[in-house]
C-alpha positions in Angstrom: 0.0 0.0 0.0 2.9 2.4 0.8 4.4 1.8 -2.7 1.1 2.3 -4.5 -0.6 5.3 -2.8 0.4 8.3 -0.7 -2.9 7.9 1.2 -1.4 5.1 3.2 -0.9 7.8 5.9 -4.7 7.6 6.6 -4.4 4.0 7.5 -1.2 4.5 9.4 -3.0 7.0 11.7 -6.3 5.1 11.8 -4.8 2.0 13.4 -3.0 3.9 16.2 -6.3 5.7 16.8 -8.0 2.4 17.2 -5.5 1.2 19.7 -5.6 4.5 21.7 -9.4 4.3 21.9 -9.2 0.7 23.1 -6.9 1.9 25.9 -9.3 4.6 26.9 -12.1 2.0 26.9 -10.0 -0.3 29.1 -10.0 -3.0 26.5 -6.3 -3.6 26.6 -5.2 -7.2 26.0 -2.1 -9.1 25.1 -3.6 -9.6 21.6 -3.7 -5.8 21.1 -0.2 -5.4 22.4 1.3 -8.1 20.2 -0.7 -7.1 17.1 0.1 -3.4 17.2 3.8 -3.8 18.2 4.3 -6.3 15.3 2.4 -4.1 12.9 4.3 -0.9 13.8 7.8 -2.4 13.8 7.5 -4.5 10.6 5.5 -1.9 8.8 8.0 0.8 9.7 10.9 -1.2 8.4 9.1 -2.2 5.2 7.8 1.2 4.4 11.2 2.7 4.6 12.4 0.4 1.8 10.3 2.4 -0.7 12.7 4.9 -2.3 10.1 7.7 -2.5 9.2 7.3 1.2 12.7 6.8 2.7 13.0 8.2 6.2 9.6 10.0 6.2 8.0 7.5 8.7 10.4 8.8 11.4 10.9 12.4 10.2 7.5 13.7 9.4 4.7 14.9 11.7 2.1 12.8 9.9 3.7 9.6 11.3 4.3 10.8 14.8 0.9 9.6 16.1 1.8 6.0 15.3 5.1 6.4 17.1 3.4 8.1 20.1 0.8 5.3 20.5 3.6 2.7 20.2 5.5 4.3 23.1 2.3 4.8 25.1 1.4 1.1 24.6 4.8 0.0 25.8 4.4 2.0 29.0 0.8 0.7 29.5 2.0 -2.9 29.1 4.8 -2.4 31.6 2.4 -1.0 34.1 0.0 -3.9 33.6 3.0 -6.2 34.2 3.6 -4.5 37.6 0.0 -4.7 38.5 0.2 -8.1 40.2 3.3 -7.1 42.2 1.8 -3.9 43.8 -1.1 -3.1 46.0 -4.2 -1.6 44.5 -3.4 1.9 45.9 0.2 1.8 44.8 -0.8 0.6 41.3 -3.3 3.4 40.9 -0.7 6.0 41.9 2.0 4.5 39.7 -0.4 4.0 36.8 -1.5 7.7 36.9 2.0 9.0 37.2 3.4 6.5 34.6 0.8 7.2 31.9 1.0 11.0 32.4 4.8 10.9 32.4 5.0 8.8 29.2 2.4 11.0 27.4 4.3 14.2 28.5 7.7 12.9 27.4 6.4 11.8 24.0 4.6 15.1 23.5 7.6 17.2 24.5 10.0 15.1 22.5 7.9 15.6 19.3 7.8 19.4 19.9 11.5 19.6 20.5 12.4 17.5 17.4 10.0 19.6 15.3 11.4 22.8 16.6 15.0 21.7 15.8 14.0 20.7 12.3 14.6 16.9 12.7 10.9 16.2 12.2 9.2 18.0 9.3 6.1 20.0 10.2 2.6 19.2 9.0 2.2 19.7 5.2 -0.3 22.0 3.6 -2.4 19.0 2.4 -3.1 18.0 6.0 -3.8 21.5 7.2 -6.4 21.7 4.4 -8.1 18.6 5.9 -8.7 20.3 9.3 -9.3 23.8 8.0 -11.2 23.8 4.7 -10.4 27.4 3.9 -6.6 27.0 4.6 -5.6 25.8 1.1 -7.6 28.5 -0.7 -5.8 31.2 1.2 -2.2 29.8 1.6 -1.8 27.1 -1.0 -4.2 27.9 -4.0 -2.4 25.3 -6.2 -3.9 22.5 -3.9 -7.3 24.1 -3.8 -7.4 24.5 -7.6 -7.5 20.7 -8.1 -11.0 19.6 -8.8 -10.4 16.4 -6.7 -9.7 18.6 -3.7 -13.0 20.4 -3.7 -15.6 19.7 -1.0 -17.9 16.9 -1.8 -21.5 17.8 -2.7 -24.6 15.8 -1.7 -25.0 15.0 -5.4 -21.7 13.2 -5.4 -22.6 11.2 -2.3 -25.8 9.9 -3.9 -24.1 9.4 -7.3 -21.4 7.2 -5.8 -23.3 5.5 -2.9 -27.0 5.5 -4.1 -29.2 3.8 -1.5 -26.3 3.0 0.8 -26.3 6.7 2.0 -29.5 5.7 4.0 -28.5 2.2 5.1 -25.0 3.1 6.2 -26.1 4.9 9.4 -28.3 1.9 10.3 -25.3 -0.5 9.9 -23.2 1.9 12.1 -25.9 1.8 14.8 -26.0 -2.1 14.7 -22.2 -2.1 15.2 -22.3 0.3 18.2 -25.2 -1.6 19.7 -23.1 -4.8 20.0 -19.7 -3.3 20.5 -16.4 -5.3 20.6 -12.8 -4.6 19.7 -13.3 -5.1 16.0 -16.4 -3.0 15.8 -14.6 -0.1 17.6 -12.3 -0.1 14.6 -15.2 -0.1 12.1 -17.0 2.7 13.9 -13.8 4.9 14.0 -13.1 4.1 10.3 -16.7 5.1 9.4 -16.7 8.4 11.4 -13.3 9.5 10.2 -13.9 8.5 6.6 -17.2 10.4 6.5 -15.5 13.6 7.7 -12.6 13.3 5.2 -14.9 12.4 2.3 -16.9 15.5 3.0 -13.7 17.7 2.9 -12.3 16.3 -0.4 -14.0 14.5 -3.3 -11.0 12.3 -3.8 -11.3 10.9 -0.3 -14.5 9.1 -1.3 -12.0 6.3 -1.9 -11.6 5.9 1.8 -15.3 6.0 2.5 -16.7 3.5 0.0 -15.1 0.3 1.5 -16.6 0.9 5.0 -20.0 2.0 3.5 -20.4 -0.6 0.8 -18.6 -3.7 2.1 -19.2 -3.4 5.8 -21.9 -1.2 7.3 -24.5 -1.4 4.6 -24.0 -5.1 4.4 -24.5 -5.4 8.2 -27.8 -3.3 7.9 -29.2 -5.5 5.1 -28.1 -8.6 6.9 -29.9 -7.6 10.1 -33.1 -6.7 8.2 -33.2 -10.1 6.4 -32.3 -11.9 9.6 -35.2 -10.2 11.5 -37.8 -10.8 8.8 -36.7 -14.2 7.6 -35.4 -15.6 10.9 -38.8 -16.9 12.1 -39.4 -18.8 8.9 -35.9 -20.4 9.2 -36.6 -21.4 12.8 -40.0 -22.8 11.8 -38.4 -25.0 9.1 -35.9 -26.3 11.7 -37.8 -26.2 15.1 -35.7 -26.7 18.2 -35.9 -30.1 19.9 -37.3 -29.8 23.4 -37.2 -32.4 26.1 -40.9 -32.7 27.1 -40.7 -36.1 28.9 -41.3 -34.5 32.3 -44.1 -32.2 31.0 -46.3 -34.8 29.2 -48.2 -35.6 32.3 -48.7 -32.0 33.3 -49.4 -30.5 29.9 -52.6 -32.5 29.5 -54.2 -30.9 32.5 -52.6 -27.4 32.2 -55.3 -25.6 30.1 -54.6 -22.1 31.5 -51.6 -19.8 31.1 -49.9 -17.7 33.8 -52.5 -14.9 33.5 -55.3 -17.4 34.1 -56.7 -17.2 30.6 -57.6 -20.3 28.6 -54.8 -21.3 26.2 -55.4 -21.4 22.5 -54.6 -24.6 20.7 -51.5 -24.7 18.6 -53.4 -24.7 15.3 -55.2 -21.5 16.3 -51.9 -19.8 17.2 -50.5 -20.5 13.8 -53.7 -19.2 12.1 -53.4 -15.9 13.9 -49.7 -15.5 13.0 -50.6 -16.2 9.4 -52.8 -13.2 9.2 -50.9 -9.9 8.5 -47.4 -11.1 9.6 -46.3 -13.1 6.6 -47.6 -10.3 4.3 -45.5 -7.7 6.0 -42.5 -10.0 5.9 -43.0 -10.6 2.2 -43.4 -6.9 1.4 -40.3 -5.9 3.4 -38.2 -8.7 1.8 -39.3 -7.8 -1.7 -38.6 -4.1 -1.0 -35.1 -4.9 0.2 -34.4 -7.1 -2.9 -35.7 -4.3 -5.2 -33.4 -1.8 -3.5 -30.4 -4.1 -4.0 -31.4 -4.7 -7.6 -31.6 -0.9 -8.2 -28.2 -0.5 -6.6 -26.7 -3.1 -8.8 -28.2 -1.5 -12.0 -27.0 2.0 -10.8 -23.5 0.7 -10.1 -23.3 -0.9 -13.6 -24.4 2.4 -15.2 -22.0 4.5 -13.2 -19.1 2.2 -14.0 -19.8 2.1 -17.7 -20.6 5.8 -18.2 -18.8 7.9 -15.6 -15.8 5.9 -14.6 -14.8 3.9 -17.7 -14.8 6.7 -20.4 -11.4 8.2 -21.1 -11.3 11.9 -20.4 -9.4 12.6 -23.7 -12.4 11.5 -25.7 -15.7 13.3 -24.8 -19.2 12.3 -25.7 -22.4 14.2 -26.1 -26.0 13.2 -26.8 -28.5 14.7 -29.2 -32.2 15.0 -28.6 -32.9 11.8 -30.5 -30.5 9.8 -28.3 -27.7 9.6 -30.9 -24.2 10.1 -29.5 -21.5 12.5 -30.8 -17.9 11.8 -30.2 -15.7 14.9 -29.5 -12.2 13.8 -30.4 -10.6 17.3 -30.2 -7.9 16.5 -27.7 -6.4 13.6 -29.7 -6.8 15.7 -32.9 -4.8 18.5 -31.4 -2.1 16.3 -29.9 -1.7 14.5 -33.2 -1.3 17.9 -34.9 1.4 18.9 -32.4 3.2 15.6 -33.0 3.2 15.9 -36.7 3.6 19.6 -37.4 6.0 20.9 -34.8 9.7 20.4 -34.2 10.5 17.5 -31.9 12.4 20.0 -29.6 9.5 22.5 -29.4 8.3 23.6 -26.0 4.6 23.9 -25.3 3.2 26.2 -22.6 -0.2 25.2 -21.2 -1.9 25.0 -17.8 -0.5 22.1 -15.8 -3.7 20.0 -16.2 -2.7 18.9 -19.7 1.0 18.5 -19.1 1.0 14.7 -19.0 -1.3 14.4 -22.0 0.9 16.6 -24.1 4.1 14.8 -23.1 2.6 11.3 -23.6 0.4 11.8 -26.7 2.1 14.6 -28.5 5.7 13.7 -27.3 6.5 17.4 -26.8 8.2 19.2 -23.9 5.9 21.0 -21.5 6.8 23.7 -18.9 4.5 22.4 -16.2 2.6 19.1 -15.7 0.5 17.2 -13.2 3.5 16.9 -10.8 2.4 20.0 -9.0 5.3 20.4 -6.6 7.0 23.3 -8.3 4.7 26.1 -7.2 6.9 29.0 -8.4 7.2 27.6 -12.0 3.4 27.0 -12.2 2.9 30.6 -10.8 5.1 31.9 -13.6 2.9 30.2 -16.2 -0.2 31.6 -14.5 1.4 35.1 -14.5 1.9 34.8 -18.3 -1.7 33.7 -18.9 -3.0 36.6 -16.6 -0.8 39.4 -18.1 -1.3 41.4 -21.2 0.3 40.2 -24.5 3.5 42.2 -24.2 4.3 41.2 -20.6 3.4 37.6 -21.4 5.7 37.6 -24.4 8.6 38.6 -22.2 7.9 35.7 -19.9 7.5 33.2 -22.8 10.7 34.4 -24.4 12.5 33.8 -21.1 11.1 30.3 -21.0 11.9 29.6 -24.7 8.2 28.8 -25.4 7.4 27.9 -29.0 3.6 27.1 -28.7 0.8 27.9 -26.3 -2.1 25.4 -25.9 -5.4 26.4 -24.3 -8.8 24.7 -23.8 -11.9 26.7 -24.8 -15.4 25.4 -24.4 -17.5 28.4 -25.4 -18.6 26.8 -28.7 -19.9 23.4 -27.3 -20.6 24.5 -23.7 -17.7 22.6 -22.1 -17.5 23.9 -18.5 -14.0 22.5 -17.8 -12.2 25.0 -20.0 -9.4 27.4 -19.1 -11.6 30.5 -18.7 -13.4 28.7 -15.8 -10.1 27.8 -14.3 -8.6 31.2 -14.9 -9.1 32.6 -11.4 -7.0 29.8 -10.0 -4.2 30.8 -12.4 -4.6 34.4 -11.0 -4.5 33.3 -7.4 -1.5 31.1 -7.8 0.4 33.8 -9.7 -0.6 36.4 -7.1 0.9 34.2 -4.4 4.4 34.5 -6.0 4.0 37.8 -7.8 1.7 40.0 -5.7 3.1 43.3 -7.1 2.2 42.3 -10.7 -1.0 40.2 -10.4 -3.9 41.0 -8.1 -7.1 39.0 -8.2 -9.3 42.0 -7.5 -8.2 43.5 -10.9 -10.1 40.8 -12.7 -13.5 41.5 -11.1 -15.9 44.3 -11.8 -16.4 47.0 -9.1 -19.4 44.9 -7.9 -17.2 41.9 -7.4 -18.4 39.9 -10.4 -16.3 37.8 -12.8 -17.8 38.7 -16.2 -16.6 38.1 -19.8 -19.0 40.5 -21.4 -18.7 44.3 -21.9 -19.2 44.9 -18.2 -16.1 42.8 -17.4 -12.9 44.2 -16.1 -10.5 45.7 -18.6 -7.7 43.8 -17.1 -9.5 40.6 -17.9 -10.6 41.6 -21.4 -7.0 42.4 -22.4 -5.1 39.5 -20.7 -3.5 36.8 -22.8 -5.9 34.0 -21.8 -9.0 35.9 -22.7 -7.5 37.0 -26.1 -6.4 33.4 -27.0 -9.7 32.0 -26.0 -11.9 34.4 -27.9 -9.7 35.2 -30.9 -12.0 35.2 -34.0 -14.9 34.0 -31.8 -16.7 37.4 -32.1 -17.3 36.6 -35.8 -19.0 33.3 -35.1 -22.7 33.1 -34.7 -23.6 29.7 -33.2 -27.4 30.0 -33.3 -29.9 32.3 -35.0 -31.3 33.1 -31.5 -27.9 34.3 -30.2 -25.7 37.2 -31.3 -22.2 36.6 -32.8 -19.6 35.9 -30.1 -22.1 34.3 -27.6 -20.3 32.1 -25.1 -22.5 29.0 -24.4 -20.5 28.1 -21.3 -20.9 31.4 -19.6 -24.2 32.4 -21.3 -22.9 35.8 -22.3 -21.8 37.8 -25.3 -18.1 38.5 -25.1 -17.0 42.0 -24.5 -13.9 42.2 -26.6 -14.5 41.0 -30.2 -11.8 43.0 -32.0 -8.8 40.9 -30.8 -5.5 41.1 -32.7 -2.1 39.6 -31.8 1.3 41.2 -32.2 3.6 38.4 -30.8 1.4 35.3 -31.4 -0.3 33.7 -34.4 -3.0 31.1 -34.5 -1.5 27.7 -35.5 -4.3 25.2 -34.9 -7.9 25.1 -33.8 -9.7 21.8 -33.4 -13.1 21.0 -35.1 -15.2 22.1 -32.1 -12.8 24.8 -31.0 -12.1 22.9 -27.9 -8.3 23.0 -28.2 -6.6 26.0 -29.6 -2.8 26.3 -30.3 -0.9 29.5 -30.9 2.7 29.9 -32.2 5.0 32.4 -30.5 6.5 34.6 -33.1 10.3 35.1 -33.1 11.8 38.4 -32.3 12.2 40.9 -35.1 15.7 41.8 -36.3 15.8 45.1 -34.4 14.2 43.6 -31.3 16.6 40.6 -31.5 19.6 43.0 -31.4 18.1 44.8 -28.4 17.6 41.5 -26.5 20.8 39.7 -27.4 24.4 40.9 -26.7 26.4 41.9 -29.7 28.9 39.2 -30.8 32.3 40.4 -32.1 33.8 37.3 -33.6 31.3 36.7 -36.3 32.4 34.4 -39.1 32.0 36.0 -42.6 29.1 34.7 -44.5 31.0 33.6 -47.6 33.6 31.8 -45.5 30.9 30.0 -43.5 29.0 28.9 -46.6 32.2 27.6 -48.2 33.0 25.5 -45.2 29.4 24.2 -45.1 29.5 23.3 -48.8 32.9 21.7 -48.4 31.8 19.6 -45.5 28.9 18.3 -47.5 
């Protein structure tokens, strides 16, 4: 798990939490001591064999909870060992002092090692889990990722379906009959619900406990309750009635003094409404499970199995249109650009350009280099002249953007533009300010009422170049953006330093070529070279070598 996913830290902290709660509930046992000690030591050694992890398990704050619980468990086990050798009063005093001293030493040691720099502090990703507004203010590059957005109720129902309702019932059944194992399930469920509500991507941690554990417990208890009597009736318990035979014949009254009903009459009364209710509930549960199976099949085939590079849309008659603009654009880059060309785009498309177009990108999905991504965001947010200076310094040959105004694609770069501004503002606050891209009323608009800073920035001009001449529908004016439902405010867009190189069929992907410097500008930018080889001599050498 450590070698496959960085989210292993969630499990590494969940298991110590389970052991700590068991200690608080006075459920300590030798099984717990042996299991956790073996898990921590072996897991620590094996996880450090992963090159990417290295010494992080002993040098990062995210792993200190596991180490602290391990030390606390050793102290607790030692006190339990002394329990039989001391009086009750002595043991209580020693236990209180020992546990308090062990917890204090562990806490102060972690603080000292963190202060001296031996243990790395908590990362921004973990701060954003506890404070949902932390990333947006301090680390906008983390908040800009769609997977890091808070989970909506629509997403919960889309992924879990009816299990959203049965999951709390299963949790209640677990807590009702608590034991050591069910304590872990309850802690897992509560913590996973919180984390899944903070980030969409952490639904991965919630689905196992919801689908495979608690909802299964809820359905199992319902079926056991409504089908249990029938099962018992098919296999009735064998009773030893040898001593009661003589008495039963004369015992015609019950404890309340009322006349007992014959067995046949009791069965008739139970066959009235009871079996019907059982059948209705059973059929209802089976229908819910069948609907859940159908929903899961549809979600898997439509939402989680379609590649994001190829998009699909449906007409009113149910026919499907395939939008292959991404592959079309990447193929054009691969075939029509120099193999050493550098492409500037937002980091979302870095891996796709490198993998499918085989071209060098400035930033990609490895989002650790915040300053470099901020520089790209500054270029996209600046006017053409300032952006050209940045692109020349980065040796950019082509600029690729995603524009969804023609087909109504909401995941384009204009909708992501504010995150580019925020990330750039974090590194270049003097040049880029987010407030400059809003109207005086605080609105982000692309029409005539929009901010002049926005209407003249590079991203806006590249997105809407020649778009003001296009009329998509007889009911809308030329330059009507279907994604933002607005007529663009700047239709007379001209470039000085860029030229349009490629636009895909549905205008989803647009590529611009960065023009080279003019002769006069090139002399102003480059230092004068004194030892220039004469042209005739250079040509003769070149011809001779051929």
